[in-house]
C-alpha positions in Angstrom: 0.0 0.0 0.0 2.8 2.4 1.0 4.6 1.6 -2.3 1.4 2.4 -4.3 1.0 5.7 -2.5 4.7 6.6 -3.1 4.4 5.6 -6.7 1.4 7.7 -7.4 2.9 10.6 -5.4 6.0 10.5 -7.6 3.9 10.1 -10.7 1.8 13.2 -9.9 4.9 15.2 -9.1 6.6 14.3 -12.4 3.3 14.9 -14.3 3.2 18.4 -12.8 6.8 19.1 -13.9 6.0 17.9 -17.4 2.9 20.1 -17.7 4.9 23.1 -16.4 7.6 22.4 -18.9 5.1 22.0 -21.7 3.5 25.4 -20.8 6.8 27.1 -20.8 7.7 25.6 -24.2 4.3 26.7 -25.6 4.9 30.2 -24.3 8.3 30.4 -26.0 7.1 29.0 -29.3 7.7 31.5 -32.1 9.1 34.2 -29.8 12.2 36.2 -30.3 13.7 37.7 -27.1 16.3 40.4 -27.5 18.5 42.3 -25.0 18.5 46.0 -25.6 20.1 49.1 -24.2 19.1 52.7 -24.8 20.1 56.2 -23.6 17.9 58.0 -21.0 19.0 61.5 -20.1 22.4 61.0 -18.4 22.5 57.2 -18.3 21.8 53.9 -19.9 18.8 51.6 -19.5 18.8 47.9 -20.2 15.7 46.0 -21.2 14.4 43.0 -23.1 12.1 42.9 -26.1 9.7 40.0 -26.5 8.0 39.6 -29.9 6.9 37.0 -32.4 9.7 36.2 -34.8 7.6 36.8 -37.9 5.9 40.2 -37.7 4.7 41.1 -41.1 3.7 44.7 -40.3 4.3 47.2 -37.5 2.6 45.9 -34.3 1.0 47.5 -31.3 3.6 47.8 -28.5 3.6 47.7 -24.7 6.3 49.2 -22.5 6.5 47.2 -19.2 7.7 48.9 -16.1 8.6 46.4 -13.3 8.8 46.9 -9.5 11.9 47.7 -7.5 13.4 44.3 -8.2 13.5 45.0 -11.9 13.0 41.2 -12.5 12.2 40.5 -16.1 12.3 36.7 -15.6 9.8 37.0 -12.8 7.4 38.8 -15.1 7.6 36.5 -18.0 4.3 35.0 -16.9 2.8 38.2 -18.4 5.5 39.3 -21.0 5.4 36.1 -23.0 1.6 35.8 -23.3 1.3 39.4 -24.4 4.0 38.8 -27.1 2.2 35.6 -28.2 -0.9 37.8 -28.7 1.0 39.8 -31.3 2.3 42.7 -29.2 5.8 43.9 -29.2 6.7 44.0 -25.5 9.6 45.8 -24.0 10.4 45.4 -20.3 12.9 48.0 -19.0 15.2 48.0 -16.0 15.5 51.8 -15.2 18.8 53.6 -14.5 20.7 52.6 -11.3 19.5 55.5 -9.2 19.1 54.4 -5.5 17.3 57.4 -4.1 14.4 59.6 -5.4 14.2 57.7 -8.6 10.4 58.1 -9.1 10.4 60.9 -11.6 13.5 59.5 -13.3 11.5 56.4 -14.0 9.1 58.5 -16.0 12.0 59.8 -18.1 13.2 56.2 -18.6 9.7 55.1 -19.8 9.3 58.0 -22.2 12.9 57.6 -23.6 12.1 53.9 -24.0 9.2 54.9 -26.2 11.5 57.0 -28.3 13.8 54.0 -28.7 10.9 51.8 -29.7 9.9 54.3 -32.4 13.2 53.6 -34.2 12.3 50.0 -34.7 10.6 49.0 -38.0 8.3 46.5 -36.4 6.7 48.9 -33.9 3.5 50.7 -34.7 4.3 54.2 -33.4 0.6 55.1 -33.2 -0.3 52.2 -30.9 1.9 52.3 -27.7 0.7 51.5 -24.2 2.3 51.1 -20.8 1.9 48.4 -18.2 3.5 48.9 -14.7 3.6 47.0 -11.5 4.2 48.5 -8.0 7.0 51.1 -8.5 6.3 50.7 -12.2 2.6 51.1 -11.8 3.2 54.5 -10.3 5.6 55.3 -13.1 3.0 54.3 -15.6 0.4 56.7 -14.2 2.9 59.5 -13.9 4.0 58.9 -17.6 0.3 59.3 -18.5 0.3 62.6 -16.5 3.4 63.9 -18.3 1.3 64.9 -21.3 3.1 62.5 -23.6 0.5 61.9 -26.3 2.3 58.8 -27.6 0.9 56.9 -24.7 -2.5 55.6 -25.8 -3.4 53.4 -22.8 -2.2 52.4 -19.4 -2.5 49.4 -17.0 -1.3 50.2 -13.5 -1.1 47.3 -11.1 -0.5 47.3 -7.3 0.7 50.9 -7.5 1.4 53.3 -4.5 -0.5 56.3 -5.8 -0.1 58.5 -2.7 3.3 58.6 -1.2 2.2 60.6 1.8 -0.1 57.7 2.7 2.5 55.1 1.7 5.0 56.4 4.3 2.4 56.9 7.0 1.1 53.3 6.6 4.6 52.0 7.5 5.6 54.5 10.2 5.3 52.0 13.0 7.2 49.3 11.1 10.9 48.9 12.1 11.6 47.1 8.8 9.5 49.0 6.2 9.7 52.6 7.4 13.5 52.9 7.1 13.3 51.3 3.7 10.7 53.8 2.5 12.8 56.7 3.8 15.8 55.2 2.0 14.1 55.6 -1.4 12.5 58.9 -0.7 15.3 60.7 1.1 13.2 62.8 3.5 9.9 62.4 5.4 6.8 64.1 3.9 6.8 67.0 6.5 10.3 68.0 5.4 9.6 68.0 1.7 5.9 68.0 0.9 6.3 69.4 -2.6 8.4 66.4 -3.6 5.9 63.9 -2.2 3.1 65.7 -4.1 5.1 65.7 -7.3 5.6 61.9 -7.2 2.0 61.0 -6.1 -0.2 60.2 -9.0 -3.4 60.9 -7.1 -2.5 64.6 -7.2 -2.2 64.6 -10.9 -5.4 62.8 -12.0 -6.6 65.9 -13.9 -3.5 65.5 -16.2 -4.5 62.0 -17.3 -8.2 62.5 -17.9 -7.8 61.7 -21.6 -5.8 58.4 -21.2 -7.7 55.1 -20.8 -6.4 53.7 -17.5 -7.0 50.3 -15.9 -6.2 49.9 -12.2 -5.5 46.4 -11.0 -5.0 45.6 -7.3 -5.1 42.6 -5.1 -7.6 42.8 -2.2 -5.0 41.3 0.1 -2.1 43.4 -0.8 -0.4 44.3 2.5 2.7 46.0 0.9 0.6 48.6 -1.0 -2.9 48.7 0.3 -5.8 48.4 -2.1 -6.9 51.8 -0.9 -4.3 53.4 -3.2 -6.1 52.1 -6.3 -9.5 52.8 -4.8 -8.6 56.4 -4.2 -6.9 56.8 -7.5 -10.0 55.5 -9.3 -12.1 58.0 -7.5 -9.7 60.8 -8.4 -9.7 59.9 -12.1 -13.5 59.8 -12.2 -13.7 63.2 -10.4 -11.2 64.6 -12.9 -13.5 63.5 -15.8 -11.7 60.4 -17.1 -14.5 58.3 -18.7 -12.1 55.5 -19.7 -10.9 54.6 -16.2 -11.7 51.2 -14.7 -10.8 49.5 -11.4 -10.4 45.7 -11.0 -9.8 44.4 -7.5 -8.7 40.7 -7.4 -10.2 38.9 -4.5 -7.7 37.0 -2.3 -4.7 38.3 -4.2 -1.6 39.9 -2.7 0.9 42.5 -4.0 2.4 40.0 -6.5 -1.0 38.4 -7.2 -0.1 35.5 -4.9 -3.1 33.6 -3.4 -1.4 32.0 -0.4 -1.3 28.3 -0.9 -3.6 28.6 -3.9 -1.0 29.7 -6.4 -1.2 33.0 -8.3 -3.9 35.0 -10.0 -1.7 35.3 -13.1 -4.4 34.1 -15.6 -6.8 36.8 -14.3 -4.2 39.5 -14.6 -3.2 38.4 -18.1 -6.9 38.3 -19.2 -7.6 41.8 -17.8 -4.4 43.3 -19.2 -4.6 41.8 -22.7 -8.3 42.6 -22.9 -7.6 46.2 -22.0 -4.9 46.7 -24.6 -6.8 44.7 -27.2 -9.6 47.3 -26.8 -7.4 50.5 -26.8 -4.4 49.4 -29.0 -6.1 46.9 -31.4 -9.6 48.5 -31.5 -11.3 45.2 -30.3 -14.6 45.5 -28.4 
């Protein structure tokens, strides 16, 4: 009996590995992944472009702005499916600026668009931005920059109010010093800077950009209140193409505890949004 249980346990484990391997192979099929470097103001930004090998005409394009970890590999669950759907996808790594990098991220995103415009397989009239966490805030602030090349935005798990973000972690011996490390000073010493990097105070500048906010209901790193408040600010500002999706049971990285990840839901929401605004699908 024990041998049978052990056998079936090993069989199930190996079957799971095979299925995972098959899924990865399916995602990679027909894709070309290229390392790129471009200039942004006073520095260089590295990135990766994911696209179908055989693109017969200029394709809609998505700039992907990651979180602080700048982990392209860890985002391939999203990057590869978007590329498989016919998008040119460029994930960027930002410049190596340790403190007060928030507005620099916007420059890196916009200079990334300029780089993409030089590529023959990019449709310059159909460019969107997806950002997660740090990148989600940068995606919103890029929309607020007035850059009309940005046709649509998806912002996931974004800290939209840095006053609130710092206040939420004031009692934490681990998180508060970390947040001070990236911002340089507390809000009461430099309120203008905090206002300049908080998307919620710039909602009126993005009223004409279709924006999808995605947030996990169980996000304890950046509370879902950030997206709830941002959505309200966008609506008050007159953005008729703003939408909020709260994913029940999901955390900051869309983890669902012992139940895996909500990746499929995020892929569906993101691709559906860009299909509507970059491909014109209803």
